[in-house]
N, C-alpha and C positions, 0 to 999 in steps of 0.2 A: 150388762144385763141382756139376756136373750128375750125375745118376744115371740109369742105364739103366732101373732098376726103378720110377722115379717115374711116376705116371699122366700120360699125354700130355696136353698142352693141346689145346684145340679147334683144328680146322683153320682156317687163315685164310680169311675169307670173300671171295668174288669178287662184283662187280668191284672192291671196295675192301679195303684192309688192315684189320686188326682195329680197332674203335673204342676199344679199351681201352689205347691206347699209354701213357697217363699212368701206369697202374698197373704197367707192365712195365719191366724193365731195358733201357736203351738200348744199341744197338750201332751204331757209326758205320761206314758202308760208303762207301768212296771208289771211284768208277768211273774206271777208267784207260783206257777204250776210245779216247779222243781222242788220247792219247799212246802208251802202251805197246801199245794195241790196233792203232792204225793205222800205227805207224812201220815195220813190216816188211811191209805189204801191197803187192803189186805194182800194184794199181789206185790211181791218184792220186785223192784226195778233196780238192776245193777248199775254200776258206774258207767259202763259202756252205753247202756240205754239212756241214762240221764245226759251223757255227753252228746248223744245223737239228737236228743230233744233240744238241748241248748243250741246246737248248730242250726237246727230247723228254725228256732225262734229268731236267732241272729240273722239267718238268711231272709226271714220275712221282714226284717227291719225293726224288730223290737229293740228299743234302745237300752232297756234296763230289765234285769231279772233278779228275783230273789232265789239264790241258787242252793242254799244249804242252811243247816242249823247245827250249831256246835253245842248240842244238848247231850245228855247221857244216852248212849246207844241202847241201854236197857229200857229207858222210858220211851224212846222213839227209834226203833230199829231201822226204819227206812232212812234215817239220817246218819247211820254209822260210817258212811264213806264221805263225810263232809269235806275232809281235807283233799281227797282225790277229786271230788267234784269241783272244788274251787280251783285246783290246778288246771282242770280242763277249761273252766270258764275264763281263766286268765289268758288263755291262748286265743280267745275270741275278741280281744280288744278291737274296736272301741266299745264293745258291749260292756255296760256297767253290771257288775255282779255283786250283790250284797249277801250277807249271811246273818242269821240270828245268833246273837251272843248274849245269853240270858244273864250272865254274871261274869265276874273277873276271870274265873277259870275258863269259861267258854271264850272270853275275849282273847286270852293268851293262846288258846288253840287256834282261833281264827287268825290271829296275827302270824303265828308260826306257819300257817298254811298259805300266807301271802294275801289274805283278804284285805281289801282296801276300803270297804264300806260295811258297817255293821248296824244292826238294829236291835233294840230292846223292846220287849212287849210287857206293858204294865196293865194289868186288868184293873178296871175302875171300881170294883166292889170287893168287899172283905171276903165274901164266900167264894167268889171265883178264884181269888188268890189262894185261899185255903185248899180248894179242890184241885187247883192246877199245879201249884208249886209248894204247897204246904207252908206258906208264909202268910203273915198278916198283911193288910194293905200298907201299913207303915213300913214294915220290913221290905216288902217288894218295891216300894217307892225308893227306899234308901239304896237297895242293891241296883236298881235300874239307873239311878242318878250317879252312883259311883262308877258304874260301868261306862256310862256316857262320858264322864269326866276323864276317865283313864283312856278311852278311845280317842278323844280329842287331843289329849296330851301326846299320844302316839301318832297323831297326824291323820287319823282315819276320818272319812265322811261318816255321818251318823243319822239314823232315823229313830224316832221314838213312837211306838205304837200305843194307842189308848184302846185296849180291848174292851168289849161289852160296853161301849160308850153310849149306846142307846138303850139297850135292855140286857139284863143278865138272866141266864136261865134259872138262877137260884133266888135272886132278889127282886126281879121285875125291873121296872123303869129305873134307869140310872139318873141321879140328880145332875142336871147340867152344870151346877156350880162346882160339883166335885170333878167333873170332866175338865172344866176350865182350870181348877186348882192344880190338877195333876199335869195338864198340858203345860202350864207355866213352869212347873217344877222341872219337867223334862227339858224345856227350852232353856231355862237358866243353867241346867247341868251340861248343856252343850249340844242338844239335838239340832241338827241342821233342818230337819223336817219333822213335823208332828203329824202322824197319820191317825185319823179318827176312824175306828173300826166298828162296823156293824157286824160283830162276830157271829151272831146267830141269824142274821138276815131278818130282823124284826122291824126295821124302820120303814116309814113311809116317806114320800117326798116332803110332805109338810113337816114331819119330825126332823128330817135332815136340815131343812132350812131354819127351823126353830133353834136347833142346837148350834149349827154353824153361825147363825145370827148372833147368838150369845158369845161364842168363842171369838168371833171376829171383832168384838168390841175391845179385845185386849191381845189377840194373836194376829200377826200379819198374814194376810191371805196367801202370800207367796211362800210361806213356810208351812202351809197346811196341805194335807193330802187326804184322800178318802179310800178306805178299804171296805168293799161292799160284798155281801153275800146275797144269793138269789133265792133264798129259802121260800119266800112268798111271792116270787116272780116280779119283784119291784126293783131289782138291782140296777138296771139301766135307767129307769125313771128316777131313782135316787141319785145316780150320777148326774143326770140332767139338772136335778135340783141343786146339786153342788156347783155345776157350771154356771147357773144363774147368779150365784153369789160370788163367782170369781175363782173358784177352785180349778186348778189346771194340772193337778197331779192325781193319778188314780192307780190303784192296784186292780189287777184282774188275772184270771187264770185260763190258759188255753183249754178249750173244751168244757169249761165250768168245773174243772177239778177242784176239790178242796173239802174242808171240814175239819174242825179242831177235835182231836181225840179226847179233849178234856172239857168240851162244851156241848152238853146234850142239845140236839136240835140244830147244830151248826152244819148245814148241808153245804153244797158247793159254792165257790166264789162266783161272782158275776163273770161270765165267759168273756175272754179277751176279744173274741170275734164279734160278739154282740156290742161290746163297748166301742170297739174301733169303728164298726159300721155306723153306730149312732153318731159318733164324733165326726167322722168324715162327711156323713150326710147332713150334719148340722153346720158344716162349714169350717170345722177345725182341721188342723193338720196334725197327724200322728207320725207320719213317715213309715207306717206299717202297711204291708201288702196283705190284703184279704186273701188272695189265693195262697200266698205263703203261709198265712195263719191256718188255712184249711189243711195244708200239707202237714203242719206241725200237729194239728188236732188229730189227724188220721194216724200219725206216727205214735202219738200218746195212746190212742186207742189200741194200736197193735201191741204196744208195750204192756198194756193192762189186760189185753184179751177181751175187750168189749168196745162197742161203738161209743164215741163221745161226741159232744157238740152242743153249742148253745142254741138259743131259740132260732137264730138266723141260719143255722147250718143247712137245713133242707133247701132253703132258697138259694144260699150261696153255692151249694153243689149243683143245683139246676143251672145257675148262671155260668158256672165253670164248664159244665157239660155242653152248653150251647156255644160257648166261645172256643171250645176245643176243635182243632181241624179234623175234618172227616177222614176216616181211614180210606186209603186208595183201594179201588176195586180191582180185582185181579183181571189182567188182560184176557179178552176172549170169553169172559164169563158173563152170562146174561143174568139180570136180576130175576129172582123167583117170582112167578105169577101169583096173584091173589094176595 
């Protein structure tokens, strides 16, 4: 349990993260910019650009990424090169690279591409499933579970996402008992990790703790993760609420990229740089370099043709500018007066 009245740990140093990682509790951050971040962007990013972004994230020390989605290219054109992206990701070991495999057909494509970790996404409401994949909740649950079972049989690591776990854009507040029921179903089907997703960024820290408190009565905390969006500016606060209850696995997206094309109101994910800064400054170890993240965010901005960055980026850029070595003055040249 974290306490607000505890003395704050020292600020993380720049340009490197704290050297005392071994003495601090580890939190695993999975960057989802390549998949969840790019899938809804109007600007097309080719395989070479995605590979460059993966290399930048790996260089920053990001241990895990969500790299691609084996869905229909007609439904999500940005993911048409999933196999090529996975091939690029495999060359970056020990970086973990997962892919979304929504059904058995997607799973077979993922396996053929060499994917070693797959995820399924199960929306927690009837209407969201109808709007998203044209299935009932019961049908979507069956498909997700059979996909997880098949993946485990083939020796893959697995993640099961519970989308719209807090609020659905069509049905409103999602009943916690339903989230628990679906989480238990995915766990029984073979999910290594259950990721509770605030898909439209509607939750507050109190709601995060209320739902997690109910789930933790029957789900082990070391098998739970949080996927948060920052629609209402509470993404980092919601992550802290999860930390207080023992969650140590979080999704985030470099530069705050994201938004589900099938969920009205789903703006960007919580920014990886915001989450990492909060975690490091709160005394946790992520192994991720903030300057390295800043470079990855700038690259993502170049790929999309617009500036990106979480809430902390103006501050982070100022810190990096101050720590940069001064340019040498030309010999024999006097500084300008005035």
